[in-house]
Biopython code that builds the backbone (N, CA, C, O; Angstrom):
import numpy as np
from Bio.PDB.StructureBuilder import StructureBuilder

atoms = [
    (1, "MET", "N", (69.035, 85.624, -2.641)),
    (1, "MET", "CA", (70.038, 84.596, -2.496)),
    (1, "MET", "C", (69.334, 83.252, -2.525)),
    (1, "MET", "O", (68.384, 83.036, -1.772)),
    (2, "GLY", "N", (69.784, 82.350, -3.380)),
    (2, "GLY", "CA", (69.161, 81.049, -3.477)),
    (2, "GLY", "C", (69.579, 80.129, -2.346)),
    (2, "GLY", "O", (70.544, 80.376, -1.623)),
    (3, "ARG", "N", (68.821, 79.075, -2.228)),
    (3, "ARG", "CA", (69.113, 78.109, -1.160)),
    (3, "ARG", "C", (70.511, 77.507, -1.313)),
    (3, "ARG", "O", (71.181, 77.251, -0.313)),
    (4, "ASP", "N", (70.965, 77.277, -2.560)),
    (4, "ASP", "CA", (72.308, 76.725, -2.755)),
    (4, "ASP", "C", (73.366, 77.637, -2.152)),
    (4, "ASP", "O", (74.318, 77.160, -1.533)),
    (5, "ARG", "N", (73.207, 78.928, -2.325)),
    (5, "ARG", "CA", (74.182, 79.867, -1.761)),
    (5, "ARG", "C", (74.142, 79.834, -0.242)),
    (5, "ARG", "O", (75.178, 79.952, 0.411)),
    (6, "ILE", "N", (72.959, 79.675, 0.319)),
    (6, "ILE", "CA", (72.843, 79.585, 1.779)),
    (6, "ILE", "C", (73.528, 78.317, 2.269)),
    (6, "ILE", "O", (74.292, 78.353, 3.234)),
    (7, "PHE", "N", (73.257, 77.196, 1.604)),
    (7, "PHE", "CA", (73.888, 75.946, 2.017)),
    (7, "PHE", "C", (75.404, 76.034, 1.882)),
    (7, "PHE", "O", (76.134, 75.515, 2.726)),
    (8, "ASN", "N", (75.882, 76.692, 0.820)),
    (8, "ASN", "CA", (77.326, 76.868, 0.656)),
    (8, "ASN", "C", (77.893, 77.738, 1.771)),
    (8, "ASN", "O", (78.976, 77.460, 2.287)),
    (9, "ALA", "N", (77.172, 78.783, 2.143)),
    (9, "ALA", "CA", (77.631, 79.660, 3.227)),
    (9, "ALA", "C", (77.689, 78.895, 4.543)),
    (9, "ALA", "O", (78.644, 79.037, 5.306)),
    (10, "VAL", "N", (76.678, 78.093, 4.803)),
    (10, "VAL", "CA", (76.668, 77.294, 6.034)),
    (10, "VAL", "C", (77.822, 76.290, 6.011)),
    (10, "VAL", "O", (78.478, 76.077, 7.031)),
    (11, "ALA", "N", (78.068, 75.682, 4.873)),
    (11, "ALA", "CA", (79.177, 74.727, 4.764)),
    (11, "ALA", "C", (80.512, 75.418, 5.031)),
    (11, "ALA", "O", (81.379, 74.854, 5.698)),
    (12, "ARG", "N", (80.682, 76.642, 4.513)),
    (12, "ARG", "CA", (81.922, 77.392, 4.779)),
    (12, "ARG", "C", (82.054, 77.694, 6.262)),
    (12, "ARG", "O", (83.143, 77.586, 6.824)),
    (13, "LEU", "N", (80.949, 78.072, 6.900)),
    (13, "LEU", "CA", (80.980, 78.336, 8.343)),
    (13, "LEU", "C", (81.348, 77.075, 9.120)),
    (13, "LEU", "O", (82.123, 77.135, 10.075)),
    (14, "GLU", "N", (80.797, 75.944, 8.716)),
    (14, "GLU", "CA", (81.111, 74.693, 9.405)),
    (14, "GLU", "C", (82.584, 74.335, 9.239)),
    (14, "GLU", "O", (83.217, 73.872, 10.187)),
    (15, "ARG", "N", (83.134, 74.545, 8.043)),
    (15, "ARG", "CA", (84.562, 74.272, 7.836)),
    (15, "ARG", "C", (85.417, 75.210, 8.678)),
    (15, "ARG", "O", (86.440, 74.799, 9.228)),
    (16, "ALA", "N", (85.000, 76.469, 8.779)),
    (16, "ALA", "CA", (85.737, 77.426, 9.609)),
    (16, "ALA", "C", (85.702, 77.007, 11.076)),
    (16, "ALA", "O", (86.710, 77.103, 11.777)),
    (17, "LEU", "N", (84.549, 76.546, 11.535)),
    (17, "LEU", "CA", (84.447, 76.061, 12.915)),
    (17, "LEU", "C", (85.327, 74.838, 13.132)),
    (17, "LEU", "O", (85.957, 74.705, 14.181)),
    (18, "ASP", "N", (85.375, 73.949, 12.152)),
    (18, "ASP", "CA", (86.250, 72.777, 12.255)),
    (18, "ASP", "C", (87.708, 73.205, 12.393)),
    (18, "ASP", "O", (88.450, 72.652, 13.204)),
    (19, "ARG", "N", (88.117, 74.202, 11.588)),
    (19, "ARG", "CA", (89.502, 74.692, 11.681)),
    (19, "ARG", "C", (89.763, 75.319, 13.040)),
    (19, "ARG", "O", (90.833, 75.127, 13.617)),
    (20, "ALA", "N", (88.795, 76.066, 13.554)),
    (20, "ALA", "CA", (88.957, 76.698, 14.863)),
    (20, "ALA", "C", (89.074, 75.643, 15.959)),
    (20, "ALA", "O", (89.900, 75.766, 16.863)),
    (21, "GLU", "N", (88.248, 74.612, 15.872)),
    (21, "GLU", "CA", (88.311, 73.544, 16.870)),
    (21, "GLU", "C", (89.640, 72.808, 16.796)),
    (21, "GLU", "O", (90.215, 72.464, 17.829)),
    (22, "GLU", "N", (90.129, 72.564, 15.597)),
    (22, "GLU", "CA", (91.427, 71.908, 15.435)),
    (22, "GLU", "C", (92.537, 72.776, 16.025)),
    (22, "GLU", "O", (93.436, 72.268, 16.694)),
    (23, "GLY", "N", (92.475, 74.071, 15.779)),
    (23, "GLY", "CA", (93.457, 74.984, 16.360)),
    (23, "GLY", "C", (93.407, 74.973, 17.877)),
    (23, "GLY", "O", (94.444, 75.027, 18.538)),
    (24, "ALA", "N", (92.210, 74.904, 18.426)),
    (24, "ALA", "CA", (92.065, 74.860, 19.884)),
    (24, "ALA", "C", (92.656, 73.570, 20.441)),
    (24, "ALA", "O", (93.299, 73.580, 21.491)),
    (25, "ARG", "N", (92.437, 72.457, 19.738)),
    (25, "ARG", "CA", (93.012, 71.185, 20.193)),
    (25, "ARG", "C", (94.538, 71.249, 20.173)),
    (25, "ARG", "O", (95.196, 70.779, 21.101)),
    (26, "LYS", "N", (95.095, 71.831, 19.112)),
    (26, "LYS", "CA", (96.552, 71.937, 19.003)),
    (26, "LYS", "C", (97.122, 72.862, 20.072)),
    (26, "LYS", "O", (98.250, 72.671, 20.527)),
    (27, "ALA", "N", (96.345, 73.861, 20.470)),
    (27, "ALA", "CA", (96.829, 74.850, 21.433)),
    (27, "ALA", "C", (96.772, 74.349, 22.872)),
    (27, "ALA", "O", (97.359, 74.965, 23.761)),
    (28, "GLN", "N", (96.082, 73.254, 23.111)),
    (28, "GLN", "CA", (96.006, 72.729, 24.478)),
    (28, "GLN", "C", (97.414, 72.379, 24.942)),
    (28, "GLN", "O", (98.185, 71.742, 24.224)),
    (29, "GLY", "N", (97.720, 72.800, 26.130)),
    (29, "GLY", "CA", (99.039, 72.523, 26.678)),
    (29, "GLY", "C", (100.070, 73.583, 26.353)),
    (29, "GLY", "O", (101.180, 73.540, 26.885)),
    (30, "VAL", "N", (99.737, 74.531, 25.496)),
    (30, "VAL", "CA", (100.657, 75.621, 25.185)),
    (30, "VAL", "C", (100.612, 76.605, 26.342)),
    (30, "VAL", "O", (99.541, 77.038, 26.766)),
    (31, "VAL", "N", (101.776, 76.947, 26.842)),
    (31, "VAL", "CA", (101.859, 77.847, 27.988)),
    (31, "VAL", "C", (101.765, 79.286, 27.509)),
    (31, "VAL", "O", (102.473, 79.697, 26.589)),
    (32, "SER", "N", (100.896, 80.031, 28.133)),
    (32, "SER", "CA", (100.731, 81.447, 27.806)),
    (32, "SER", "C", (101.521, 82.279, 28.807)),
    (32, "SER", "O", (101.556, 81.967, 29.998)),
    (33, "VAL", "N", (102.152, 83.335, 28.317)),
    (33, "VAL", "CA", (102.929, 84.209, 29.200)),
    (33, "VAL", "C", (102.121, 85.415, 29.648)),
    (33, "VAL", "O", (102.644, 86.284, 30.344)),
    (34, "GLY", "N", (100.876, 85.480, 29.266)),
    (34, "GLY", "CA", (100.025, 86.594, 29.663)),
    (34, "GLY", "C", (99.150, 87.041, 28.514)),
    (34, "GLY", "O", (99.250, 86.519, 27.403)),
    (35, "PRO", "N", (98.293, 88.009, 28.785)),
    (35, "PRO", "CA", (97.385, 88.486, 27.740)),
    (35, "PRO", "C", (98.149, 89.122, 26.580)),
    (35, "PRO", "O", (99.191, 89.750, 26.764)),
    (36, "ASN", "N", (97.609, 88.942, 25.409)),
    (36, "ASN", "CA", (98.187, 89.518, 24.198)),
    (36, "ASN", "C", (97.174, 90.535, 23.671)),
    (36, "ASN", "O", (96.176, 90.147, 23.064)),
    (37, "PRO", "N", (97.414, 91.832, 23.892)),
    (37, "PRO", "CA", (96.420, 92.845, 23.506)),
    (37, "PRO", "C", (96.046, 92.807, 22.026)),
    (37, "PRO", "O", (94.873, 92.960, 21.683)),
    (38, "ALA", "N", (97.018, 92.606, 21.152)),
    (38, "ALA", "CA", (96.715, 92.571, 19.714)),
    (38, "ALA", "C", (95.816, 91.383, 19.390)),
    (38, "ALA", "O", (94.867, 91.502, 18.615)),
    (39, "LEU", "N", (96.121, 90.245, 19.989)),
    (39, "LEU", "CA", (95.309, 89.058, 19.753)),
    (39, "LEU", "C", (93.908, 89.233, 20.320)),
    (39, "LEU", "O", (92.933, 88.805, 19.702)),
    (40, "LEU", "N", (93.797, 89.851, 21.474)),
    (40, "LEU", "CA", (92.478, 90.110, 22.064)),
    (40, "LEU", "C", (91.642, 91.033, 21.180)),
    (40, "LEU", "O", (90.440, 90.815, 21.028)),
    (41, "ARG", "N", (92.262, 92.060, 20.595)),
    (41, "ARG", "CA", (91.534, 92.963, 19.677)),
    (41, "ARG", "C", (91.068, 92.205, 18.440)),
    (41, "ARG", "O", (89.929, 92.361, 18.000)),
    (42, "ARG", "N", (91.955, 91.381, 17.880)),
    (42, "ARG", "CA", (91.591, 90.601, 16.694)),
    (42, "ARG", "C", (90.460, 89.631, 17.012)),
    (42, "ARG", "O", (89.543, 89.448, 16.212)),
    (43, "HIS", "N", (90.534, 89.018, 18.178)),
    (43, "HIS", "CA", (89.485, 88.079, 18.587)),
    (43, "HIS", "C", (88.138, 88.796, 18.705)),
    (43, "HIS", "O", (87.120, 88.301, 18.222)),
    (44, "GLU", "N", (88.142, 89.948, 19.342)),
    (44, "GLU", "CA", (86.892, 90.701, 19.516)),
    (44, "GLU", "C", (86.318, 91.124, 18.162)),
    (44, "GLU", "O", (85.109, 91.045, 17.943)),
    (45, "HIS", "N", (87.191, 91.572, 17.255)),
    (45, "HIS", "CA", (86.740, 91.964, 15.913)),
    (45, "HIS", "C", (86.139, 90.751, 15.191)),
    (45, "HIS", "O", (85.074, 90.854, 14.582)),
    (46, "LEU", "N", (86.814, 89.622, 15.260)),
    (46, "LEU", "CA", (86.312, 88.411, 14.612)),
    (46, "LEU", "C", (84.983, 87.978, 15.220)),
    (46, "LEU", "O", (84.065, 87.588, 14.498)),
    (47, "ARG", "N", (84.878, 88.045, 16.549)),
    (47, "ARG", "CA", (83.634, 87.664, 17.220)),
    (47, "ARG", "C", (82.480, 88.538, 16.745)),
    (47, "ARG", "O", (81.395, 88.031, 16.459)),
    (48, "ARG", "N", (82.706, 89.861, 16.658)),
    (48, "ARG", "CA", (81.647, 90.768, 16.184)),
    (48, "ARG", "C", (81.284, 90.469, 14.733)),
    (48, "ARG", "O", (80.106, 90.464, 14.375)),
    (49, "THR", "N", (82.287, 90.219, 13.900)),
    (49, "THR", "CA", (82.044, 89.934, 12.488)),
    (49, "THR", "C", (81.211, 88.665, 12.320)),
    (49, "THR", "O", (80.260, 88.642, 11.538)),
    (50, "VAL", "N", (81.564, 87.618, 13.049)),
    (50, "VAL", "CA", (80.827, 86.355, 12.956)),
    (50, "VAL", "C", (79.411, 86.524, 13.496)),
    (50, "VAL", "O", (78.460, 86.003, 12.914)),
    (51, "THR", "N", (79.265, 87.244, 14.597)),
    (51, "THR", "CA", (77.938, 87.487, 15.167)),
    (51, "THR", "C", (77.052, 88.221, 14.166)),
    (51, "THR", "O", (75.892, 87.856, 13.978)),
    (52, "ASP", "N", (77.596, 89.252, 13.524)),
    (52, "ASP", "CA", (76.833, 89.991, 12.513)),
    (52, "ASP", "C", (76.461, 89.095, 11.335)),
    (52, "ASP", "O", (75.331, 89.139, 10.847)),
    (53, "ALA", "N", (77.414, 88.281, 10.880)),
    (53, "ALA", "CA", (77.150, 87.395, 9.744)),
    (53, "ALA", "C", (76.074, 86.370, 10.091)),
    (53, "ALA", "O", (75.211, 86.072, 9.266)),
    (54, "MET", "N", (76.122, 85.836, 11.293)),
    (54, "MET", "CA", (75.111, 84.863, 11.703)),
    (54, "MET", "C", (73.736, 85.517, 11.803)),
    (54, "MET", "O", (72.733, 84.898, 11.448)),
    (55, "SER", "N", (73.677, 86.745, 12.277)),
    (55, "SER", "CA", (72.397, 87.466, 12.343)),
    (55, "SER", "C", (71.842, 87.682, 10.943)),
    (55, "SER", "O", (70.649, 87.495, 10.704)),
    (56, "ASP", "N", (72.719, 88.080, 10.015)),
    (56, "ASP", "CA", (72.291, 88.267, 8.626)),
    (56, "ASP", "C", (71.780, 86.957, 8.039)),
    (56, "ASP", "O", (70.757, 86.928, 7.355)),
    (57, "LEU", "N", (72.499, 85.879, 8.310)),
    (57, "LEU", "CA", (72.099, 84.573, 7.796)),
    (57, "LEU", "C", (70.758, 84.142, 8.382)),
    (57, "LEU", "O", (69.907, 83.621, 7.662)),
    (58, "ASP", "N", (70.565, 84.353, 9.673)),
    (58, "ASP", "CA", (69.275, 84.034, 10.305)),
    (58, "ASP", "C", (68.135, 84.816, 9.658)),
    (58, "ASP", "O", (67.078, 84.255, 9.366)),
    (59, "ALA", "N", (68.351, 86.109, 9.436)),
    (59, "ALA", "CA", (67.316, 86.944, 8.821)),
    (59, "ALA", "C", (67.009, 86.468, 7.406)),
    (59, "ALA", "O", (65.850, 86.436, 6.994)),
    (60, "LEU", "N", (68.037, 86.102, 6.674)),
    (60, "LEU", "CA", (67.853, 85.624, 5.311)),
    (60, "LEU", "C", (67.058, 84.322, 5.291)),
    (60, "LEU", "O", (66.140, 84.161, 4.486)),
    (61, "ILE", "N", (67.407, 83.410, 6.165)),
    (61, "ILE", "CA", (66.691, 82.133, 6.224)),
    (61, "ILE", "C", (65.236, 82.359, 6.619)),
    (61, "ILE", "O", (64.336, 81.735, 6.057)),
    (62, "GLU", "N", (65.001, 83.247, 7.580)),
    (62, "GLU", "CA", (63.623, 83.562, 7.972)),
    (62, "GLU", "C", (62.833, 84.121, 6.798)),
    (62, "GLU", "O", (61.667, 83.773, 6.615)),
    (63, "SER", "N", (63.459, 84.990, 5.997)),
    (63, "SER", "CA", (62.744, 85.591, 4.869)),
    (63, "SER", "C", (62.408, 84.548, 3.808)),
    (63, "SER", "O", (61.400, 84.681, 3.113)),
    (64, "LEU", "N", (63.227, 83.521, 3.672)),
    (64, "LEU", "CA", (62.948, 82.465, 2.698)),
    (64, "LEU", "C", (61.841, 81.533, 3.173)),
    (64, "LEU", "O", (61.137, 80.929, 2.364)),
    (65, "ASP", "N", (61.691, 81.419, 4.486)),
    (65, "ASP", "CA", (60.665, 80.541, 5.043)),
    (65, "ASP", "C", (59.268, 81.139, 4.941)),
    (65, "ASP", "O", (58.281, 80.429, 5.136)),
    (66, "LYS", "N", (59.167, 82.428, 4.638)),
    (66, "LYS", "CA", (57.853, 83.090, 4.580)),
    (66, "LYS", "C", (57.172, 82.851, 3.266)),
    (66, "LYS", "O", (56.061, 83.334, 3.049)),
]
sb = StructureBuilder()
sb.init_structure("model")
sb.init_model(0)
sb.init_chain("A")
sb.init_seg("    ")
for serial, (resi, resn, name, xyz) in enumerate(atoms, 1):
    if name == "N":
        sb.init_residue(resn, " ", resi, " ")
    sb.init_atom(name, np.array(xyz, "f"), 0.0, 1.0, " ", f" {name:<3s}", serial, name[0])
structure = sb.get_structure()
């Protein structure tokens, strides 16, 4: 994977984080009626997916630095 692809991947991650932060700002003040099991499962799946992707990206960047 070339450096351009890595930079593009990082840029996509940054845009995704921006969208998540914007969603969090919009959600402030929204009253919750309790835990949402489906949403909690989706959140956990997304968290694992992002964690795995970041680990892969870290390993890739390390391999390019050698």
